Each structure stands twice: as structure tokens, then as C-alpha cells.
C-alpha positions in Angstrom: 162.0 74.6 112.9 159.4 72.9 110.9 158.8 74.7 107.5 155.0 74.5 108.1 155.4 76.2 111.5 157.5 78.9 109.9 155.0 79.5 107.2 152.2 79.7 109.7 154.1 82.2 111.8 154.9 84.3 108.7 151.3 84.2 107.6 150.1 85.2 111.1 152.5 88.1 111.2 151.2 89.3 107.8 147.6 89.1 109.0 148.4 91.0 112.2 150.2 93.7 110.1 147.2 93.9 107.9 144.9 94.5 110.9 147.3 97.1 112.3 147.4 99.0 109.0 143.6 98.9 108.7 143.3 100.3 112.2 145.9 103.0 112.0 145.9 104.3 108.5 144.5 107.8 107.9 144.0 108.9 111.5 140.5 109.0 113.0 138.1 107.2 110.7 134.6 106.7 111.9 134.1 103.4 113.9 132.6 100.4 112.3 132.5 96.6 112.4 135.9 94.9 113.2 137.4 93.8 109.9 139.0 90.5 109.2 142.6 90.5 108.0 142.8 90.8 104.2 139.1 90.1 103.8 138.0 93.2 105.6 134.2 93.2 106.3 133.1 91.4 103.2 131.8 88.4 105.3 129.5 90.9 107.1 128.2 92.4 103.9 125.7 90.9 101.6 126.9 91.7 98.0 123.4 90.6 96.8 121.8 93.4 98.8 124.4 95.9 100.1 121.6 98.4 101.0 120.2 96.0 103.6 123.6 95.4 105.1 124.3 99.1 105.3 120.9 99.7 107.0 121.6 97.0 109.5 125.1 98.3 110.3 123.8 101.9 110.5 121.4 100.9 113.3 124.5 99.8 115.3 127.2 102.3 114.4 125.1 105.4 113.6 124.9 107.6 110.4 128.6 107.6 109.7 130.8 104.5 110.0 133.6 102.6 108.2 133.6 99.3 106.5 136.6 97.6 104.9 136.2 96.2 101.4 139.1 93.9 101.5 142.1 96.0 102.6 140.4 99.2 101.5 138.4 101.4 103.9 135.1 103.0 102.8 133.2 105.6 104.9 129.5 105.0 104.8 127.1 108.0 105.2 123.4 107.5 106.0 120.4 109.7 106.6 119.4 113.0 105.0 121.3 115.3 107.3 124.6 113.5 106.9 124.2 112.8 103.2 123.3 116.5 102.5 126.2 117.6 104.6 128.6 115.5 102.6 127.2 115.8 99.0 125.9 119.4 99.1 127.5 121.4 102.0 130.9 119.8 101.4 130.3 119.1 97.8 133.8 119.9 96.5 135.5 117.8 99.2 133.3 114.7 98.4 133.3 115.1 94.6 135.9 112.6 93.6 134.8 109.4 91.9 136.1 106.2 93.6 138.0 104.0 91.2 136.3 100.8 90.0 139.1 98.5 88.9 137.0 96.8 86.2 135.8 100.0 84.5 139.2 101.6 84.9 140.6 98.9 82.6 138.3 100.0 79.9 137.8 103.8 80.4 141.3 104.6 81.8 139.9 107.6 83.6 138.3 109.2 80.5 134.7 110.3 80.0 132.4 111.7 82.5 131.2 109.0 85.0 134.6 107.7 86.1 136.9 110.6 85.5 138.2 113.0 88.1 139.8 116.4 88.6 140.1 118.9 85.7 139.0 116.3 83.1 135.8 115.5 84.9 135.0 119.2 85.4 135.5 120.0 81.8 133.6 117.0 80.4 130.7 117.6 82.8 130.5 121.4 82.0 130.6 120.7 78.3 128.0 118.0 78.5 125.6 120.1 80.5 126.0 123.1 78.3 125.6 121.1 75.1 122.5 119.3 76.3 121.0 122.6 77.4 121.8 124.3 74.1 120.0 121.4 72.4 117.0 122.1 74.6 117.3 119.7 77.6 114.4 120.8 79.7 113.2 123.0 76.8 111.5 122.5 73.5 114.3 120.9 71.4 114.7 117.6 73.2 111.0 117.6 74.3 110.1 117.2 70.6 112.4 114.2 70.3 111.0 112.6 73.4 107.4 113.2 72.2 108.3 111.6 68.8 109.8 108.6 70.6 106.7 108.3 72.8 104.5 108.1 69.7 106.8 105.4 68.3 106.7 103.6 71.6 102.9 103.6 71.5 102.9 102.2 67.9 105.3 99.4 68.9 103.1 98.5 71.9 100.0 98.4 69.7 101.7 95.6 67.7 101.3 93.3 70.7 97.5 93.3 69.9 96.7 93.1 73.6 98.4 89.8 74.0 100.7 89.0 77.0 104.1 90.6 76.5 107.3 91.2 78.3 107.9 95.0 78.1 111.6 94.9 78.9 112.9 95.4 75.4 110.4 98.0 74.2 110.8 100.1 77.4 114.6 99.9 76.9 114.5 100.9 73.3 112.6 104.2 73.8 115.1 106.0 76.1 118.0 104.5 74.2 116.6 106.0 71.0 116.3 109.4 72.7 120.0 109.3 73.5 120.7 108.2 69.9 118.8 111.3 68.6 120.8 113.6 70.9 124.2 112.0 70.2 123.9 110.8 66.6 121.0 113.0 65.4 119.0 110.0 64.2 116.9 107.4 66.0 116.8 103.7 65.0 113.9 101.5 64.0 113.2 99.1 66.8 114.1 96.1 64.6 117.4 97.6 63.3 120.1 95.0 63.9 122.8 97.5 64.9 120.4 99.0 67.4 119.6 95.5 68.8 123.3 94.7 69.1 124.0 98.0 71.0 121.1 97.4 73.4 122.2 93.8 73.9 125.7 94.9 74.9 124.4 97.5 77.4 121.8 95.1 78.8 124.4 92.3 79.3 126.9 94.7 81.0 124.2 96.1 83.3 123.4 92.5 84.5 127.1 91.6 84.9 128.1 94.8 86.7 125.2 94.2 89.2 126.3 90.7 90.0 127.9 89.8 93.3 130.8 88.3 91.4 131.8 91.7 89.9 131.5 93.3 93.4 134.1 90.8 94.6 136.3 91.4 91.6 136.3 95.2 92.3 137.2 94.4 95.9 140.0 92.1 94.9 141.2 93.4 91.5 143.7 90.6 91.0 140.7 88.3 90.2 139.9 90.4 87.1 143.0 89.3 85.3 143.4 85.9 86.9 139.9 84.5 86.0 138.1 84.5 82.7 134.3 85.0 82.3 132.1 87.9 83.3 134.8 90.6 83.7 136.3 89.9 80.3 132.8 90.0 78.8 132.2 93.5 80.2 135.5 94.7 78.7 134.6 93.1 75.3 131.1 94.6 75.3 132.4 98.1 76.1 135.0 97.8 73.4 132.3 96.9 70.9 130.3 100.0 71.8 133.3 102.3 71.7 134.3 101.0 68.3 130.8 101.7 67.0 131.0 105.2 68.5 134.4 105.7 66.8 132.9 104.8 63.4 130.1 107.4 63.9 132.7 110.0 65.0 134.6 109.5 61.7 131.3 109.9 59.8 130.7 113.2 61.6 134.2 114.4 60.9 133.6 114.1 57.2 130.2 115.8 57.2 130.9 118.4 60.0 129.5 122.0 59.4 131.1 124.1 62.2 128.4 126.7 61.7 125.5 124.3 62.0 126.1 121.5 64.6 123.5 118.8 64.5 124.2 116.8 67.7 126.4 116.2 70.6 129.3 114.7 68.5 129.3 117.7 66.2 129.5 120.1 69.2 132.4 118.1 70.7 134.3 118.0 67.4 133.9 121.8 67.0 135.3 122.2 70.6 138.2 120.0 69.6 139.0 122.2 66.6 138.9 125.3 68.8 141.4 123.8 71.2 143.7 122.0 68.7 146.6 124.2 69.7 146.1 123.6 73.5 148.5 120.8 74.5 146.6 120.3 77.8 143.2 120.1 76.2 140.8 117.4 77.4 138.8 117.5 74.2 140.3 114.4 72.5 138.8 111.5 70.5 139.4 109.2 73.5 137.4 111.5 75.8 134.7 111.9 73.2 134.3 108.1 72.7 134.1 107.4 76.4 131.8 110.4 77.2 129.3 109.2 74.5 129.5 105.7 75.8 128.9 107.0 79.4 125.9 109.0 78.3 124.5 105.9 76.5 124.9 103.7 79.5 123.6 106.1 82.1 120.7 107.4 80.0 119.3 104.1 78.8 119.2 101.4 81.6 118.3 103.7 84.5 115.3 105.2 82.7 114.1 102.0 81.2 114.3 100.1 84.5 112.3 102.8 86.2 109.6 102.7 83.5 109.4 98.9 83.8 109.1 99.1 87.6 106.6 101.9 87.2 104.2 99.8 85.1 104.5 96.9 87.6 103.6 99.2 90.5 100.7 100.7 88.5 99.3 97.2 87.9 99.7 96.4 91.6 97.7 99.5 92.4 94.9 99.9 89.9 93.2 102.6 92.0 96.3 104.8 91.4 96.3 104.0 87.7 92.6 105.0 87.5 93.3 108.4 89.1 96.2 109.1 86.8 94.1 108.2 83.7 91.3 110.4 85.0 93.7 113.3 85.3 95.1 112.6 81.8 91.5 112.6 80.3 90.7 115.8 82.1 93.8 117.8 81.3 95.1 116.3 78.0 92.3 114.3 76.4 93.0 111.6 73.9 93.7 113.5 70.8 97.0 115.3 71.5 100.4 114.3 72.8 101.2 115.0 76.4 103.8 117.8 76.9 105.8 119.1 79.8 103.5 122.1 80.2 100.8 119.7 81.3 102.8 118.5 84.3 102.0 121.7 86.4 98.3 121.0 85.9 98.6 117.3 86.8 99.7 117.2 90.4 98.6 113.6 91.0 100.4 112.2 88.0 103.5 114.2 89.0 103.3 112.7 92.5 103.0 109.2 91.0 106.1 109.6 88.9 108.0 110.9 91.9 106.7 108.0 94.1 107.7 105.5 91.5 111.3 106.8 91.6 111.3 107.0 95.4 109.9 103.5 95.9 112.1 102.0 93.2 115.3 103.4 94.8 117.2 102.4 91.7 120.8 103.1 92.9 120.5 102.4 96.7 124.0 103.3 97.6 124.7 105.9 95.0 127.8 105.6 92.7 130.7 105.6 95.2 132.6 108.8 95.7 136.0 109.6 97.2 137.4 112.6 99.0 139.4 115.1 97.1 141.4 116.2 100.1 141.8 115.4 103.8 138.3 116.2 105.3 137.1 116.7 108.9 133.6 115.4 108.9 131.6 115.2 112.1 134.7 115.0 114.3 136.3 112.3 112.2 139.3 112.6 109.9 138.8 111.2 106.4 142.0 111.1 104.4 142.2 112.2 100.8 141.2 109.5 98.4 139.1 107.6 100.9 136.1 105.8 99.3 132.7 107.2 100.4 129.4 105.3 100.1 126.3 107.5 100.5 123.1 105.6 101.2 120.3 107.1 99.1 117.9 104.4 100.5 118.3 106.0 104.0 117.1 109.3 102.5 114.4 108.0 100.1 112.9 105.7 102.8 113.2 108.1 105.7 110.0 107.4 107.8 109.8 110.9 109.1 109.6 112.5 105.7 107.7 109.6 104.1 105.3 107.8 106.5 105.2 104.1 105.8 108.2 104.4 103.4 108.1 100.8 102.3 104.6 101.3 100.9 103.9 102.7 97.4 101.8 105.8 98.1 101.6 108.9 95.9 100.4 110.9 98.9 104.0 111.1 99.9 104.2 114.0 97.4 100.8 115.6 97.8 99.7 118.1 100.4 96.4 118.2 102.2 94.8 120.1 99.3 96.0 117.6 96.7 98.7 119.9 95.3 102.1 118.5 94.4 104.6 118.8 97.3 108.3 119.0 96.7 110.7 117.2 99.1 114.4 117.9 99.7 114.6 114.1 100.5 113.9 113.3 96.8 117.4 112.3 95.7 117.1 109.4 93.2 119.6 111.3 91.0 122.1 111.9 93.9 122.9 115.4 94.9 125.7 118.0 94.8 128.6 118.3 92.4 128.1 114.8 90.9 124.3 114.9 90.6 123.2 113.1 87.4 124.0 115.1 84.2 120.9 113.8 82.6 118.4 114.4 85.4 116.3 116.9 83.4 116.1 114.5 80.4 115.2 111.5 82.6 112.5 113.4 84.4 111.0 114.5 81.0 111.2 111.0 79.6 109.5 109.4 82.7 106.6 111.9 82.7 106.0 111.8 78.9 106.5 108.1 78.4 104.2 107.1 81.3 101.5 109.6 80.5 101.5 108.6 76.8 101.3 104.9 77.7 98.4 105.5 80.1 96.7 107.8 77.6 96.6 105.0 75.1 96.4 101.8 77.0 94.8 100.0 79.9 97.3 97.9 81.8 96.0 94.4 82.3 98.0 92.1 84.6 98.0 88.3 84.1 97.1 87.7 87.7 95.0 89.3 90.4 96.7 92.7 91.4 97.0 91.5 95.0 99.1 88.5 93.8 101.5 90.7 91.8 105.0 90.4 93.2 106.8 93.8 93.4 109.8 92.6 95.4 112.9 93.9 93.6 115.7 91.6 92.5 118.2 93.1 94.9 121.7 93.4 93.5 124.9 95.0 94.6 124.6 98.2 92.6 121.0 98.6 91.6 117.4 97.4 92.2 115.5 96.0 89.3 111.9 94.7 89.2 111.1 91.0 88.8 110.4 89.9 85.2 106.8 90.0 84.3 104.3 90.1 81.5 101.2 92.2 80.9 98.6 93.0 78.3 98.3 96.5 76.9 94.7 97.0 75.9 94.1 100.0 73.6 91.8 102.6 75.1 
């Protein structure tokens, strides 16, 4: 028989076997679009805007369906009821983190974001406790955020009202807050070490959001076979971890176990307490990775939201005027905003919430996985199955938020103008894996935005109606288009 024919028959058999395995593995997975052999559903998904693809498929297959990312099935969950049922009501069963091949090569399952099981629980518990002890949501960290807000204002004054791109400055402020929590000290905005660290994080954020990396995570063999972006991510993370290791060594030399100064000190003390425990998760490797995770999670997300927020406020000057009127009435111009002010500023609070809702920064959440076999809405989801929860479907629910594609602070105000909470507000996810730094992020967004609007008038370079607020859609997150503005001192 012709070798070409034999090869063709063999390949056909492999493809048919692939389809059969996809259809029959793991029992009764939710229905979904028919996958192609080997490729799965990747031709039916737009890696540049996965959220839009998921919304389109949900309209066909309902709130729970299955897609195949290559050979790997992923259960997609949409809508408030289904997302809450998975993340909150069945929080333990859906609390595993799905493995990202690229980050796994660097983190090796350490840290807090991409760890699982006992390690994740201990790192999360310790991180939450330590941040609370240092005053997350209380006075200690609030002082640090207020200090940084003042430094941010001084840096913005240096623009002298000239057109500027706010990307760097709005990234430096939350990064410095994280530095003060982890290392005790903040950096000058022109410090070269600080610039290098921010550069590495910014570059990785862009690369990890690229369609190319989404493909590499779907077909891990490409990570090792092809040079370029994946290798750059690994090198950048190695640079950051080496810097963190240097700081850890400095802390080890100056450690006072009776007077911890920051996150690293607290972790080193915990290491000393558990030094005879062979199974302890409190190791240098976990410390390095956890610190890197806190850096990455606490910098880009907050800075991107701030940047999107200023763009939306320029697009809607009537909203900005109401916020500044409330700032003038409640705070005035001669003292720094504080968190106690928020309860007396319902409109400003609503604006901050609406910025986060509209921005929809992480549309599909960070993928989860099941910790065990789960029966979910009459379907059987095997242990270890990837789970994608659509936060877009919750934040843009038209029953909870009329005209969800419109920026409107009234979404969070009642008929009397009082702030109105919503269970649908899930920008930080929900359940067991809800963002560790949620309280800090909320504090930063409120204090940074109010301090900026207390001191400056936002002046766009074009007519507000011509401002483009269309996000640069990416596979992992949504970021605003690049823009410039003038900050005119009040």
C-alpha cells in the first residue's frame, strides 16, 4: 500500500480517537460546540476577545457549557446564579487553580496565585492575616496609601498642565504601596531599580495578555519549541525573583523577631517558628513567589483601573463635576481624603464602583479547576477539570444594571441618592479564591481618585464626545486605549 495512504489512514485514526476521547472522557460534561480533533474549539474562539466569544456561545448553549482548548475540556459558567452557585455555594469544590503551563515553568506551584491544596490555603491564610495585622482596611496601610497619594499629586504637578500620558505615574503609585507593605520603604519615582521592576511587570502584563501566549498555554509544546515572548516572561520573572531574594537576605540580617516591620519580616518569623516542621510550607521559595505574586496582582490591576477611570471621567465631565462638588462639600481642599469620608460621599463611591463594573478588568476571571468530582446542574464535572467563570456576564447583567454597556453611576445609587450595594459586583471574583488584596485595592482606588480630583481638573485633548473609551480587548484582561490628558491644578 502506498506509504502516503498508510500515513493518511493512521492520521485519520488518531484524529477519530482524539474526537472519541474528547466526547467520552469524564462522563456527562455540559454540552458545547463540536470540537475539532486536536485543535478543539480554538477556531471558534477569539483569543483577542475571549469574553465576546463566551457571550456568543452562551446565547446558544446556555449558562453552562463546555469548550475544548486543544485537547483539554473547560467548563464555562455564565450568569450571576450559576457563577454564585459555583464560586460561593460550592466554593470548596471549585477552589482549585487551573495550571498555566507558562507560569508553572517559573512558579513551579509555589506562591499564592497559582498554588493549590495545603500550600495555597496556608499561603493565603498567612497573607490575609499579615495584611490585616498591618492594618489592611484599617489605619496602618491607609497612612501609606495617603502618603503615596500625596506623592502622586506632587508628581502630577510636575507636568505643569501639559499633555501627558498618565500610564507610568498611575502604575508607580500602587506599586509603591505594595513596596511599603512588603519592603517597608517606598521608592522615588525616578529610582532606576524601581523603573526596572515596573518595566518587567509591565512587559509581562502585555505579553501574558497576548493571543500568542493564550495559544502557548493551549499547546504547551510551543513554549519550549519557539523562542520569543514566552522566554521573555520567564526571564522577567526570574529578574524580579532574584531582586526579591536579595531583599530577603537583607531582612534576614536585620530581623527583629519582636518587632516585624513588613511582610517579609513576618514570613521569616513564621519560617523560624516552623523550622523543625519537615512539611512546612514556609520556605524561601514560597516567600519569593508569594511576594512576586503580591507585586504582580497589586500593581497592574489597580493602575489599569485608575487609568481607565480617568478616561471615563473625561468622557463624562458631568460625572466629574458631581464628584468634585461632593469632594468640596465633604473634604474641602486643605486636608487629605480618608476612608471615613467614603460613607458621606455616596456619589463618589458609586462612581468608583461603576468604573470597576464598566472596566470589567478580568472578564473571564482567573481560571479555576475542580478539586473533586462535582455534580453541577445535572452535569458531571470530573476532578481537575478547568473552569472558566464569566465575570462579564455578572457585571453586565441587564436586569441588575440597566443599559450595562453604558457608564452610569446610577447603577449604584437608589432613588434617594444613597449608595446601593449589589451582589452582582464581582470585579475581585468571589468565594474561596476572591482577591486577597481586595480591601487594599478598594482603598487605593477611592483615595487616589478623590485626591487627584481634589487637586486637578481633567482636561482632555479632544472634545469629550470624541474620546474613544473602547477597550483594547485581550485574552486575559481589558485595558483602556492609550491617551494623553492635561491635569490643571485647581
